[in-house]
PAMIMAR-821924 format. One record per residue: residue number from 1; x, y, z of N, C-alpha, C, CB in turn. Coordinates in steps of 0.1 Angstrom, whole numbers, plus 2048, in hexadecimal, padded with zeros to 3 digits. Glycine has a CB too. Layout:
N
<nr:NUM	n.x:X	n.y:Y	n.z:Z	ca.x:X	ca.y:Y	ca.z:Z	c.x:X	c.y:Y	c.z:Z	cb.x:X	cb.y:Y	cb.z:Z>
...
//
This chain:
140
<nr:1	n.x:836	n.y:25A	n.z:D2F	ca.x:83C	ca.y:263	ca.z:D39	c.x:835	c.y:261	c.z:D46	cb.x:83A	cb.y:272	cb.z:D34>
<nr:2	n.x:83D	n.y:261	n.z:D51	ca.x:838	ca.y:25F	ca.z:D5E	c.x:831	c.y:26C	c.z:D63	cb.x:843	cb.y:25B	cb.z:D68>
<nr:3	n.x:827	n.y:26B	n.z:D6B	ca.x:81F	ca.y:276	ca.z:D70	c.x:81F	c.y:275	c.z:D7F	cb.x:811	cb.y:277	cb.z:D6A>
<nr:4	n.x:822	n.y:280	n.z:D86	ca.x:820	ca.y:281	ca.z:D94	c.x:815	c.y:28B	c.z:D96	cb.x:82D	cb.y:286	cb.z:D9C>
<nr:5	n.x:809	n.y:285	n.z:D9A	ca.x:7FD	ca.y:28E	ca.z:D9A	c.x:7F8	c.y:291	c.z:DA8	cb.x:7F2	cb.y:287	cb.z:D93>
<nr:6	n.x:7FF	n.y:28F	n.z:DB2	ca.x:7FC	ca.y:293	ca.z:DC0	c.x:809	c.y:296	c.z:DC7	cb.x:7F3	cb.y:288	cb.z:DC7>
<nr:7	n.x:809	n.y:2A0	n.z:DCF	ca.x:815	ca.y:2A4	ca.z:DD7	c.x:813	c.y:29F	c.z:DE5	cb.x:818	cb.y:2B3	cb.z:DD6>
<nr:8	n.x:811	n.y:292	n.z:DE7	ca.x:80F	ca.y:28B	ca.z:DF3	c.x:818	c.y:280	c.z:DF5	cb.x:800	cb.y:287	cb.z:DF5>
<nr:9	n.x:819	n.y:27A	n.z:E01	ca.x:822	ca.y:26E	ca.z:E03	c.x:830	c.y:271	c.z:DFE	cb.x:81C	cb.y:262	cb.z:DFB>
<nr:10	n.x:835	n.y:268	n.z:DF6	ca.x:843	ca.y:269	ca.z:DF1	c.x:846	c.y:276	c.z:DEA	cb.x:845	cb.y:25E	cb.z:DE7>
<nr:11	n.x:83B	n.y:27D	n.z:DE5	ca.x:83D	ca.y:289	ca.z:DDD	c.x:838	c.y:296	c.z:DE5	cb.x:836	cb.y:288	cb.z:DD0>
<nr:12	n.x:837	n.y:294	n.z:DF2	ca.x:832	ca.y:2A0	ca.z:DFA	c.x:83C	c.y:2AB	c.z:DF9	cb.x:830	cb.y:29B	cb.z:E09>
<nr:13	n.x:849	n.y:2A8	n.z:DF7	ca.x:853	ca.y:2B3	ca.z:DF7	c.x:850	c.y:2BD	c.z:DEC	cb.x:861	cb.y:2AC	cb.z:DF5>
<nr:14	n.x:848	n.y:2B9	n.z:DE2	ca.x:845	ca.y:2C2	ca.z:DD7	c.x:83A	c.y:2CD	c.z:DDB	cb.x:83F	cb.y:2BB	cb.z:DCB>
<nr:15	n.x:833	n.y:2CA	n.z:DE6	ca.x:828	ca.y:2D3	ca.z:DEB	c.x:82E	c.y:2DF	c.z:DF1	cb.x:820	cb.y:2CB	cb.z:DF5>
<nr:16	n.x:826	n.y:2EA	n.z:DF0	ca.x:82A	ca.y:2F7	ca.z:DF6	c.x:828	c.y:2F6	c.z:E05	cb.x:821	cb.y:302	cb.z:DF1>
<nr:17	n.x:821	n.y:2EB	n.z:E0A	ca.x:81F	ca.y:2EA	ca.z:E18	c.x:82B	c.y:2E2	c.z:E1F	cb.x:812	cb.y:2E2	cb.z:E1B>
<nr:18	n.x:833	n.y:2DD	n.z:E17	ca.x:83F	ca.y:2D5	ca.z:E1C	c.x:848	c.y:2DF	c.z:E24	cb.x:847	cb.y:2CE	cb.z:E11>
<nr:19	n.x:84C	n.y:2DB	n.z:E30	ca.x:855	ca.y:2E4	ca.z:E38	c.x:863	c.y:2E4	c.z:E33	cb.x:855	cb.y:2DF	cb.z:E46>
<nr:20	n.x:868	n.y:2EF	n.z:E2E	ca.x:875	ca.y:2F1	ca.z:E29	c.x:878	c.y:300	c.z:E29	cb.x:878	cb.y:2EB	cb.z:E1B>
<nr:21	n.x:884	n.y:304	n.z:E2E	ca.x:886	ca.y:313	ca.z:E2E	c.x:887	c.y:318	c.z:E20	cb.x:894	cb.y:315	cb.z:E35>
<nr:22	n.x:882	n.y:324	n.z:E1F	ca.x:882	ca.y:32B	ca.z:E12	c.x:883	c.y:33A	c.z:E15	cb.x:875	cb.y:328	cb.z:E0A>
<nr:23	n.x:88A	n.y:341	n.z:E0C	ca.x:88D	ca.y:34F	ca.z:E0E	c.x:886	c.y:357	c.z:E02	cb.x:89C	cb.y:352	cb.z:E0E>
<nr:24	n.x:87F	n.y:361	n.z:E06	ca.x:879	ca.y:36A	ca.z:DFC	c.x:879	c.y:378	c.z:E02	cb.x:86B	cb.y:366	cb.z:DF8>
<nr:25	n.x:87D	n.y:382	n.z:DFB	ca.x:87D	ca.y:390	ca.z:DFF	c.x:885	c.y:392	c.z:E0C	cb.x:86F	cb.y:394	cb.z:E01>
<nr:26	n.x:890	n.y:38B	n.z:E0E	ca.x:898	ca.y:38C	ca.z:E1A	c.x:892	c.y:386	c.z:E27	cb.x:89A	cb.y:39B	cb.z:E1C>
<nr:27	n.x:887	n.y:37F	n.z:E26	ca.x:881	ca.y:378	ca.z:E31	c.x:882	c.y:369	c.z:E2F	cb.x:873	cb.y:37D	cb.z:E33>
<nr:28	n.x:886	n.y:362	n.z:E39	ca.x:886	ca.y:353	ca.z:E38	c.x:878	c.y:34E	c.z:E3E	cb.x:892	cb.y:34D	cb.z:E40>
<nr:29	n.x:872	n.y:346	n.z:E36	ca.x:865	ca.y:33F	ca.z:E3A	c.x:867	c.y:331	c.z:E3D	cb.x:85B	cb.y:342	cb.z:E2F>
<nr:30	n.x:85E	n.y:32A	n.z:E44	ca.x:85F	ca.y:31C	ca.z:E47	c.x:85A	c.y:313	c.z:E3C	cb.x:857	cb.y:319	cb.z:E54>
<nr:31	n.x:853	n.y:319	n.z:E32	ca.x:84D	ca.y:311	ca.z:E27	c.x:849	c.y:31A	c.z:E1C	cb.x:841	cb.y:309	cb.z:E2C>
<nr:32	n.x:847	n.y:315	n.z:E10	ca.x:843	ca.y:31C	ca.z:E05	c.x:836	c.y:323	c.z:E06	cb.x:843	cb.y:314	cb.z:DF8>
<nr:33	n.x:82C	n.y:31D	n.z:E0C	ca.x:81F	ca.y:323	ca.z:E0E	c.x:820	c.y:330	c.z:E16	cb.x:815	cb.y:319	cb.z:E15>
<nr:34	n.x:827	n.y:330	n.z:E21	ca.x:829	ca.y:33C	ca.z:E28	c.x:82F	c.y:347	c.z:E20	cb.x:831	cb.y:339	cb.z:E35>
<nr:35	n.x:83A	n.y:344	n.z:E19	ca.x:841	ca.y:34E	ca.z:E11	c.x:837	c.y:353	c.z:E06	cb.x:84D	cb.y:348	cb.z:E0A>
<nr:36	n.x:830	n.y:34B	n.z:E00	ca.x:827	ca.y:34F	ca.z:DF5	c.x:81B	c.y:358	c.z:DFB	cb.x:821	cb.y:343	cb.z:DEE>
<nr:37	n.x:815	n.y:353	n.z:E05	ca.x:80A	ca.y:35B	ca.z:E0B	c.x:80E	c.y:368	c.z:E10	cb.x:803	cb.y:353	cb.z:E16>
<nr:38	n.x:81A	n.y:369	n.z:E15	ca.x:820	ca.y:375	ca.z:E1A	c.x:821	c.y:380	c.z:E10	cb.x:82D	cb.y:373	cb.z:E20>
<nr:39	n.x:823	n.y:37C	n.z:E03	ca.x:825	ca.y:386	ca.z:DF9	c.x:818	c.y:38D	c.z:DF4	cb.x:82B	cb.y:380	cb.z:DED>
<nr:40	n.x:80D	n.y:388	n.z:DF9	ca.x:800	ca.y:38E	ca.z:DF5	c.x:7FF	c.y:39C	c.z:DFB	cb.x:7F4	cb.y:385	cb.z:DFA>
<nr:41	n.x:806	n.y:39E	n.z:E07	ca.x:806	ca.y:3AB	ca.z:E0E	c.x:814	c.y:3AC	c.z:E13	cb.x:7FB	cb.y:3AC	cb.z:E19>
<nr:42	n.x:81E	n.y:3B1	n.z:E0B	ca.x:82C	ca.y:3B1	ca.z:E0F	c.x:82F	c.y:3B9	c.z:E1C	cb.x:834	cb.y:3B7	cb.z:E04>
<nr:43	n.x:826	n.y:3C3	n.z:E1F	ca.x:828	ca.y:3CA	ca.z:E2C	c.x:826	c.y:3C1	c.z:E38	cb.x:81E	cb.y:3D6	cb.z:E2C>
<nr:44	n.x:820	n.y:3B6	n.z:E36	ca.x:81D	ca.y:3AD	ca.z:E41	c.x:825	c.y:3A0	c.z:E40	cb.x:80E	cb.y:3AA	cb.z:E42>
<nr:45	n.x:82F	n.y:3A0	n.z:E37	ca.x:836	ca.y:393	ca.z:E33	c.x:83C	c.y:38D	c.z:E3F	cb.x:840	cb.y:396	cb.z:E29>
<nr:46	n.x:842	n.y:394	n.z:E48	ca.x:84A	ca.y:38E	ca.z:E53	c.x:840	c.y:387	c.z:E5D	cb.x:851	cb.y:39A	cb.z:E5B>
<nr:47	n.x:834	n.y:38A	n.z:E5D	ca.x:82A	ca.y:383	ca.z:E65	c.x:829	c.y:374	c.z:E61	cb.x:81C	cb.y:389	cb.z:E64>
<nr:48	n.x:82C	n.y:371	n.z:E55	ca.x:82B	ca.y:363	ca.z:E4F	c.x:837	c.y:35A	c.z:E51	cb.x:827	cb.y:364	cb.z:E41>
<nr:49	n.x:842	n.y:360	n.z:E55	ca.x:84F	ca.y:359	ca.z:E55	c.x:84F	c.y:34C	c.z:E5D	cb.x:85A	cb.y:362	cb.z:E5B>
<nr:50	n.x:848	n.y:34B	n.z:E68	ca.x:848	ca.y:33F	ca.z:E71	c.x:83C	c.y:337	c.z:E70	cb.x:84B	cb.y:344	cb.z:E7F>
<nr:51	n.x:833	n.y:33B	n.z:E67	ca.x:826	ca.y:334	ca.z:E67	c.x:827	c.y:326	c.z:E60	cb.x:81C	cb.y:33D	cb.z:E60>
<nr:52	n.x:81E	n.y:31D	n.z:E65	ca.x:81C	ca.y:310	ca.z:E5F	c.x:814	c.y:313	c.z:E52	cb.x:815	cb.y:306	cb.z:E68>
<nr:53	n.x:815	n.y:30B	n.z:E48	ca.x:80F	ca.y:30D	ca.z:E3B	c.x:7FF	c.y:310	c.z:E3C	cb.x:811	cb.y:302	cb.z:E32>
<nr:54	n.x:7F9	n.y:308	n.z:E44	ca.x:7EA	ca.y:30A	ca.z:E45	c.x:7E7	c.y:317	c.z:E4C	cb.x:7E4	cb.y:2FE	cb.z:E4D>
<nr:55	n.x:7EF	n.y:31B	n.z:E55	ca.x:7EC	ca.y:328	ca.z:E5C	c.x:7EF	c.y:334	c.z:E52	cb.x:7F6	cb.y:32A	cb.z:E68>
<nr:56	n.x:7FA	n.y:332	n.z:E4A	ca.x:7FD	ca.y:33C	ca.z:E40	c.x:7F2	c.y:33D	c.z:E35	cb.x:80B	cb.y:339	cb.z:E39>
<nr:57	n.x:7ED	n.y:332	n.z:E31	ca.x:7E2	ca.y:332	ca.z:E27	c.x:7D6	c.y:33A	c.z:E2C	cb.x:7DF	cb.y:324	cb.z:E22>
<nr:58	n.x:7D3	n.y:336	n.z:E39	ca.x:7C7	ca.y:33D	ca.z:E3F	c.x:7C9	c.y:34C	c.z:E41	cb.x:7C5	cb.y:336	cb.z:E4D>
<nr:59	n.x:7D5	n.y:350	n.z:E45	ca.x:7D8	ca.y:35E	ca.z:E47	c.x:7D8	c.y:365	c.z:E3A	cb.x:7E5	cb.y:360	cb.z:E4E>
<nr:60	n.x:7DD	n.y:35F	n.z:E2F	ca.x:7DE	ca.y:365	ca.z:E22	c.x:7D1	c.y:368	c.z:E1C	cb.x:7E5	cb.y:35B	cb.z:E19>
<nr:61	n.x:7C6	n.y:362	n.z:E21	ca.x:7B9	ca.y:365	ca.z:E1C	c.x:7B3	c.y:372	c.z:E22	cb.x:7AF	cb.y:359	cb.z:E20>
<nr:62	n.x:7BA	n.y:377	n.z:E2C	ca.x:7B5	ca.y:383	ca.z:E34	c.x:7BE	c.y:38F	c.z:E34	cb.x:7B2	cb.y:37F	cb.z:E42>
<nr:63	n.x:7C6	n.y:390	n.z:E29	ca.x:7CF	ca.y:39B	ca.z:E28	c.x:7CA	c.y:3A4	c.z:E1D	cb.x:7DE	cb.y:397	cb.z:E25>
<nr:64	n.x:7CF	n.y:3B1	n.z:E1D	ca.x:7CC	ca.y:3BA	ca.z:E12	c.x:7D4	c.y:3B6	c.z:E06	cb.x:7CE	cb.y:3C9	cb.z:E16>
<nr:65	n.x:7CE	n.y:3B0	n.z:DFC	ca.x:7D6	ca.y:3AB	ca.z:DF0	c.x:7DC	c.y:3B6	c.z:DE8	cb.x:7CC	cb.y:3A3	cb.z:DE7>
<nr:66	n.x:7E9	n.y:3B5	n.z:DE6	ca.x:7F0	ca.y:3BF	ca.z:DDE	c.x:7E9	c.y:3C1	c.z:DD0	cb.x:7FF	cb.y:3BC	cb.z:DDC>
<nr:67	n.x:7E9	n.y:3CD	n.z:DCB	ca.x:7E2	ca.y:3D0	ca.z:DBF	c.x:7E7	c.y:3C8	c.z:DB2	cb.x:7E3	cb.y:3DF	cb.z:DBC>
<nr:68	n.x:7F4	n.y:3C5	n.z:DB2	ca.x:7FA	ca.y:3BE	ca.z:DA7	c.x:7FA	c.y:3AF	c.z:DA8	cb.x:808	cb.y:3C4	cb.z:DA4>
<nr:69	n.x:7F3	n.y:3AA	n.z:DB2	ca.x:7F4	ca.y:39C	ca.z:DB5	c.x:7F3	c.y:392	c.z:DA9	cb.x:7EA	cb.y:398	cb.z:DBF>
<nr:70	n.x:7E9	n.y:394	n.z:DA1	ca.x:7E6	ca.y:38B	ca.z:D96	c.x:7F1	c.y:38C	c.z:D8C	cb.x:7D9	cb.y:38F	cb.z:D8F>
<nr:71	n.x:7F9	n.y:397	n.z:D8B	ca.x:804	ca.y:398	ca.z:D82	c.x:811	c.y:393	c.z:D87	cb.x:806	cb.y:3A7	cb.z:D7E>
<nr:72	n.x:812	n.y:391	n.z:D94	ca.x:81F	ca.y:38D	ca.z:D99	c.x:81F	c.y:380	c.z:DA0	cb.x:824	cb.y:397	cb.z:DA3>
<nr:73	n.x:814	n.y:37A	n.z:DA3	ca.x:813	ca.y:36E	ca.z:DAB	c.x:81B	c.y:362	c.z:DA5	cb.x:805	cb.y:36A	cb.z:DAD>
<nr:74	n.x:81A	n.y:360	n.z:D98	ca.x:821	ca.y:355	ca.z:D91	c.x:831	c.y:357	c.z:D93	cb.x:81E	cb.y:354	cb.z:D83>
<nr:75	n.x:836	n.y:363	n.z:D91	ca.x:844	ca.y:365	ca.z:D93	c.x:848	c.y:363	c.z:DA1	cb.x:848	cb.y:373	cb.z:D8E>
<nr:76	n.x:840	n.y:368	n.z:DAA	ca.x:843	ca.y:366	ca.z:DB9	c.x:844	c.y:357	c.z:DBC	cb.x:838	cb.y:36D	cb.z:DC1>
<nr:77	n.x:83A	n.y:34F	n.z:DB7	ca.x:83A	ca.y:341	ca.z:DBA	c.x:846	c.y:33A	c.z:DB4	cb.x:82D	cb.y:33A	cb.z:DB4>
<nr:78	n.x:84A	n.y:33E	n.z:DA8	ca.x:856	ca.y:338	ca.z:DA1	c.x:862	c.y:33B	c.z:DAA	cb.x:858	cb.y:33E	cb.z:D93>
<nr:79	n.x:864	n.y:347	n.z:DAF	ca.x:870	ca.y:34B	ca.z:DB7	c.x:870	c.y:343	c.z:DC4	cb.x:870	cb.y:35A	cb.z:DBA>
<nr:80	n.x:865	n.y:341	n.z:DCA	ca.x:864	ca.y:33A	ca.z:DD7	c.x:867	c.y:32B	c.z:DD4	cb.x:856	cb.y:33B	cb.z:DDD>
<nr:81	n.x:861	n.y:325	n.z:DCA	ca.x:864	ca.y:317	ca.z:DC7	c.x:872	c.y:315	c.z:DC3	cb.x:85A	cb.y:312	cb.z:DBB>
<nr:82	n.x:878	n.y:31E	n.z:DBB	ca.x:886	ca.y:31D	ca.z:DB7	c.x:88F	c.y:31D	c.z:DC4	cb.x:88A	cb.y:328	cb.z:DAE>
<nr:83	n.x:88C	n.y:326	n.z:DCD	ca.x:894	ca.y:327	ca.z:DD9	c.x:893	c.y:31B	c.z:DE1	cb.x:890	cb.y:334	cb.z:DE1>
<nr:84	n.x:888	n.y:315	n.z:DE3	ca.x:886	ca.y:309	ca.z:DEB	c.x:88F	c.y:2FE	c.z:DE6	cb.x:877	cb.y:304	cb.z:DEA>
<nr:85	n.x:88F	n.y:2FC	n.z:DD9	ca.x:897	ca.y:2F0	ca.z:DD3	c.x:8A5	c.y:2F4	c.z:DD1	cb.x:890	cb.y:2EC	cb.z:DC6>
<nr:86	n.x:8A9	n.y:300	n.z:DD0	ca.x:8B6	ca.y:304	ca.z:DCE	c.x:8BD	c.y:305	c.z:DDC	cb.x:8B7	cb.y:312	cb.z:DC7>
<nr:87	n.x:8B6	n.y:309	n.z:DE6	ca.x:8BC	ca.y:30B	ca.z:DF4	c.x:8BD	c.y:2FD	c.z:DFB	cb.x:8B3	cb.y:314	cb.z:DFC>
<nr:88	n.x:8B5	n.y:2F4	n.z:DF8	ca.x:8B4	ca.y:2E7	ca.z:E00	c.x:8B9	c.y:2DC	c.z:DF7	cb.x:8A6	cb.y:2E5	cb.z:E05>
<nr:89	n.x:8C6	n.y:2D8	n.z:DF8	ca.x:8CC	ca.y:2CE	ca.z:DEF	c.x:8C4	c.y:2C0	c.z:DEF	cb.x:8DA	cb.y:2CB	cb.z:DF4>
<nr:90	n.x:8BF	n.y:2BC	n.z:DFA	ca.x:8B8	ca.y:2AF	ca.z:DFA	c.x:8AB	c.y:2B0	c.z:DF2	cb.x:8B5	cb.y:2AA	cb.z:E08>
<nr:91	n.x:8A4	n.y:2BC	n.z:DF2	ca.x:898	ca.y:2BE	ca.z:DEB	c.x:89B	c.y:2C0	c.z:DDC	cb.x:891	cb.y:2CA	cb.z:DF0>
<nr:92	n.x:8A7	n.y:2C6	n.z:DD9	ca.x:8AB	ca.y:2C7	ca.z:DCB	c.x:8AD	c.y:2BA	c.z:DC5	cb.x:8B9	cb.y:2CF	cb.z:DCA>
<nr:93	n.x:8B4	n.y:2B1	n.z:DCC	ca.x:8B6	ca.y:2A3	ca.z:DC7	c.x:8A9	c.y:29C	c.z:DC5	cb.x:8BF	cb.y:29C	cb.z:DD0>
<nr:94	n.x:8A0	n.y:29D	n.z:DCF	ca.x:893	ca.y:297	ca.z:DCE	c.x:88B	c.y:29C	c.z:DC2	cb.x:88B	cb.y:299	cb.z:DDB>
<nr:95	n.x:88B	n.y:2A9	n.z:DBF	ca.x:885	ca.y:2AE	ca.z:DB3	c.x:88B	c.y:2A9	c.z:DA7	cb.x:885	cb.y:2BE	cb.z:DB4>
<nr:96	n.x:898	n.y:2A9	n.z:DA6	ca.x:89F	ca.y:2A4	ca.z:D9A	c.x:89C	c.y:295	c.z:D98	cb.x:8AE	cb.y:2A6	cb.z:D9C>
<nr:97	n.x:89A	n.y:28E	n.z:DA3	ca.x:897	ca.y:27F	ca.z:DA2	c.x:889	c.y:27D	c.z:D9C	cb.x:898	cb.y:279	cb.z:DB0>
<nr:98	n.x:881	n.y:287	n.z:D9B	ca.x:874	ca.y:285	ca.z:D94	c.x:876	c.y:284	c.z:D85	cb.x:86A	cb.y:290	cb.z:D97>
<nr:99	n.x:883	n.y:286	n.z:D80	ca.x:887	ca.y:286	ca.z:D72	c.x:87E	c.y:28E	c.z:D69	cb.x:887	cb.y:277	cb.z:D6E>
<nr:100	n.x:877	n.y:288	n.z:D60	ca.x:86F	ca.y:28F	ca.z:D57	c.x:860	c.y:28D	c.z:D59	cb.x:872	cb.y:28B	cb.z:D48>
<nr:101	n.x:85D	n.y:289	n.z:D65	ca.x:84F	ca.y:287	ca.z:D68	c.x:847	c.y:294	c.z:D67	cb.x:84D	cb.y:281	cb.z:D76>
<nr:102	n.x:83B	n.y:293	n.z:D62	ca.x:832	ca.y:29E	ca.z:D62	c.x:82D	c.y:2A0	c.z:D71	cb.x:826	cb.y:29D	cb.z:D58>
<nr:103	n.x:82F	n.y:2AC	n.z:D76	ca.x:82B	ca.y:2AF	ca.z:D84	c.x:81E	c.y:2B7	c.z:D84	cb.x:836	cb.y:2B8	cb.z:D8B>
<nr:104	n.x:814	n.y:2B1	n.z:D8A	ca.x:806	ca.y:2B7	ca.z:D8A	c.x:802	c.y:2B8	c.z:D99	cb.x:7FC	cb.y:2AE	cb.z:D82>
<nr:105	n.x:7FF	n.y:2C4	n.z:D9D	ca.x:7FA	ca.y:2C7	ca.z:DAA	c.x:7EB	c.y:2C3	c.z:DAB	cb.x:7FD	cb.y:2D6	cb.z:DAE>
<nr:106	n.x:7E9	n.y:2B6	n.z:DAB	ca.x:7DB	ca.y:2B1	ca.z:DAC	c.x:7D5	c.y:2B4	c.z:DBA	cb.x:7DA	cb.y:2A2	cb.z:DA9>
<nr:107	n.x:7C9	n.y:2B8	n.z:DBA	ca.x:7C2	ca.y:2BC	ca.z:DC7	c.x:7B4	c.y:2B9	c.z:DC6	cb.x:7C5	cb.y:2CA	cb.z:DCB>
<nr:108	n.x:7AD	n.y:2B9	n.z:DD2	ca.x:79F	ca.y:2B7	ca.z:DD3	c.x:798	c.y:2C3	c.z:DDA	cb.x:79C	cb.y:2AA	cb.z:DDB>
<nr:109	n.x:79F	n.y:2CE	n.z:DDA	ca.x:79A	ca.y:2DA	ca.z:DE1	c.x:797	c.y:2E5	c.z:DD7	cb.x:7A4	cb.y:2E0	cb.z:DEB>
<nr:110	n.x:797	n.y:2E2	n.z:DCA	ca.x:792	ca.y:2EB	ca.z:DC0	c.x:79C	c.y:2F5	c.z:DBA	cb.x:787	cb.y:2F3	cb.z:DC5>
<nr:111	n.x:7A9	n.y:2F3	n.z:DBD	ca.x:7B3	ca.y:2FC	ca.z:DB8	c.x:7B6	c.y:2F9	c.z:DA9	cb.x:7C0	cb.y:2FC	cb.z:DC1>
<nr:112	n.x:7B1	n.y:300	n.z:DA0	ca.x:7B3	ca.y:2FE	ca.z:D92	c.x:7BD	c.y:308	c.z:D8C	cb.x:7A6	cb.y:2FE	cb.z:D8A>
<nr:113	n.x:7C2	n.y:311	n.z:D94	ca.x:7CC	ca.y:31A	ca.z:D8F	c.x:7DA	c.y:314	c.z:D92	cb.x:7CB	cb.y:328	cb.z:D97>
<nr:114	n.x:7DE	n.y:311	n.z:D9E	ca.x:7EB	ca.y:30B	ca.z:DA1	c.x:7EB	c.y:2FC	c.z:D9E	cb.x:7EE	cb.y:30E	cb.z:DB0>
<nr:115	n.x:7E0	n.y:2F6	n.z:D9E	ca.x:7DF	ca.y:2E7	ca.z:D9C	c.x:7D5	c.y:2E3	c.z:D93	cb.x:7DE	cb.y:2E0	cb.z:DA9>
<nr:116	n.x:7D0	n.y:2D6	n.z:D95	ca.x:7C6	ca.y:2D0	ca.z:D8D	c.x:7BC	c.y:2C9	c.z:D97	cb.x:7CC	cb.y:2C5	cb.z:D83>
<nr:117	n.x:7B0	n.y:2CB	n.z:D95	ca.x:7A5	ca.y:2C5	ca.z:D9D	c.x:79B	c.y:2BF	c.z:D93	cb.x:79F	cb.y:2D0	cb.z:DA7>
<nr:118	n.x:798	n.y:2B2	n.z:D95	ca.x:78E	ca.y:2AB	ca.z:D8D	c.x:791	c.y:2AD	c.z:D7E	cb.x:780	cb.y:2B1	cb.z:D90>
<nr:119	n.x:79E	n.y:2AC	n.z:D7B	ca.x:7A2	ca.y:2AC	ca.z:D6D	c.x:7A3	c.y:2B9	c.z:D67	cb.x:799	cb.y:2A4	cb.z:D65>
<nr:120	n.x:7A0	n.y:2C4	n.z:D6E	ca.x:7A1	ca.y:2D1	ca.z:D69	c.x:7AA	c.y:2DA	c.z:D70	cb.x:793	cb.y:2D8	cb.z:D68>
<nr:121	n.x:7B2	n.y:2E2	n.z:D69	ca.x:7BB	ca.y:2EB	ca.z:D70	c.x:7C7	c.y:2EF	c.z:D68	cb.x:7C0	cb.y:2E5	cb.z:D7D>
<nr:122	n.x:7CD	n.y:2FB	n.z:D6C	ca.x:7D8	ca.y:300	ca.z:D64	c.x:7E6	c.y:2FB	c.z:D69	cb.x:7D8	cb.y:30F	cb.z:D66>
<nr:123	n.x:7E6	n.y:2F5	n.z:D75	ca.x:7F2	ca.y:2EF	ca.z:D7B	c.x:7FE	c.y:2F8	c.z:D7B	cb.x:7F5	cb.y:2E2	cb.z:D73>
<nr:124	n.x:7FC	n.y:304	n.z:D7F	ca.x:808	ca.y:30E	ca.z:D7F	c.x:813	c.y:309	c.z:D88	cb.x:803	cb.y:31C	cb.z:D82>
<nr:125	n.x:80F	n.y:304	n.z:D94	ca.x:81A	ca.y:2FF	ca.z:D9D	c.x:821	c.y:2F4	c.z:D97	cb.x:814	cb.y:2FB	cb.z:DAB>
<nr:126	n.x:81B	n.y:2EA	n.z:D91	ca.x:822	ca.y:2DF	ca.z:D8B	c.x:82B	c.y:2E4	c.z:D80	cb.x:818	cb.y:2D5	cb.z:D85>
<nr:127	n.x:826	n.y:2ED	n.z:D78	ca.x:82F	ca.y:2F3	ca.z:D6D	c.x:83B	c.y:2FA	c.z:D73	cb.x:826	cb.y:2FD	cb.z:D64>
<nr:128	n.x:839	n.y:301	n.z:D7E	ca.x:845	ca.y:308	ca.z:D84	c.x:84E	c.y:2FE	c.z:D89	cb.x:840	cb.y:311	cb.z:D8F>
<nr:129	n.x:84A	n.y:2F3	n.z:D8F	ca.x:853	ca.y:2E9	ca.z:D94	c.x:85B	c.y:2E3	c.z:D89	cb.x:84B	cb.y:2DE	cb.z:D9C>
<nr:130	n.x:854	n.y:2E0	n.z:D7E	ca.x:85B	ca.y:2DA	ca.z:D73	c.x:866	c.y:2E4	c.z:D6D	cb.x:851	cb.y:2D5	cb.z:D68>
<nr:131	n.x:862	n.y:2F0	n.z:D6C	ca.x:86C	ca.y:2FA	ca.z:D68	c.x:878	c.y:2FB	c.z:D71	cb.x:865	cb.y:308	cb.z:D67>
<nr:132	n.x:875	n.y:2FB	n.z:D7E	ca.x:880	ca.y:2FC	ca.z:D88	c.x:889	c.y:2EF	c.z:D86	cb.x:87B	cb.y:2FD	cb.z:D96>
<nr:133	n.x:883	n.y:2E4	n.z:D85	ca.x:88A	ca.y:2D7	ca.z:D83	c.x:893	c.y:2D8	c.z:D77	cb.x:880	cb.y:2CB	cb.z:D82>
<nr:134	n.x:88E	n.y:2DD	n.z:D6C	ca.x:896	ca.y:2DE	ca.z:D60	c.x:8A2	c.y:2E8	c.z:D62	cb.x:88D	cb.y:2E3	cb.z:D54>
<nr:135	n.x:89F	n.y:2F3	n.z:D69	ca.x:8AA	ca.y:2FD	ca.z:D6B	c.x:8B5	c.y:2F7	c.z:D74	cb.x:8A4	cb.y:309	cb.z:D71>
<nr:136	n.x:8B1	n.y:2F0	n.z:D7F	ca.x:8BA	ca.y:2EA	ca.z:D88	c.x:8C2	c.y:2DF	c.z:D81	cb.x:8B3	cb.y:2E5	cb.z:D95>
<nr:137	n.x:8BC	n.y:2D7	n.z:D79	ca.x:8C3	ca.y:2CD	ca.z:D71	c.x:8CD	c.y:2D3	c.z:D68	cb.x:8B8	cb.y:2C4	cb.z:D69>
<nr:138	n.x:8CA	n.y:2DE	n.z:D62	ca.x:8D3	ca.y:2E5	ca.z:D59	c.x:8DF	c.y:2EA	c.z:D60	cb.x:8CC	cb.y:2F0	cb.z:D51>
<nr:139	n.x:8DD	n.y:2EE	n.z:D6D	ca.x:8E8	ca.y:2F3	ca.z:D75	c.x:8F2	c.y:2E9	c.z:D7A	cb.x:8E2	cb.y:2FA	cb.z:D81>
<nr:140	n.x:8EF	n.y:2DC	n.z:D79	ca.x:8F7	ca.y:2D1	ca.z:D7F	c.x:904	c.y:2D0	c.z:D76	cb.x:8F0	cb.y:2C4	cb.z:D7F>
//
């Protein structure tokens, strides 16, 4: 089985930092990272709509985290990722073109929840991407 273990270069489109419109909670964001970080404090979500991903990530570290965050963050990430690939036909086709490759959000910044670092990690983002790919393939 083929493995895509970095969301860079040819596969940068899989990254949450990739610029593509995404809708969540009635607000359109410029990228997945901004949409996701905004949900940490929904009262401030509109502040994130036009942010670049690095700015959104930085701001997301300084909000009052909603009390249910740990219980809802995976579902929020799924909804945002699904919208990105469902809303943008060229990205949908690019995701489907990965066929059955295992998608691993490999990183060197220590994220072992959403990705894998130094061979360790839960790879929740990769798993969500593969789930969305399967669902979009079934819709064709």
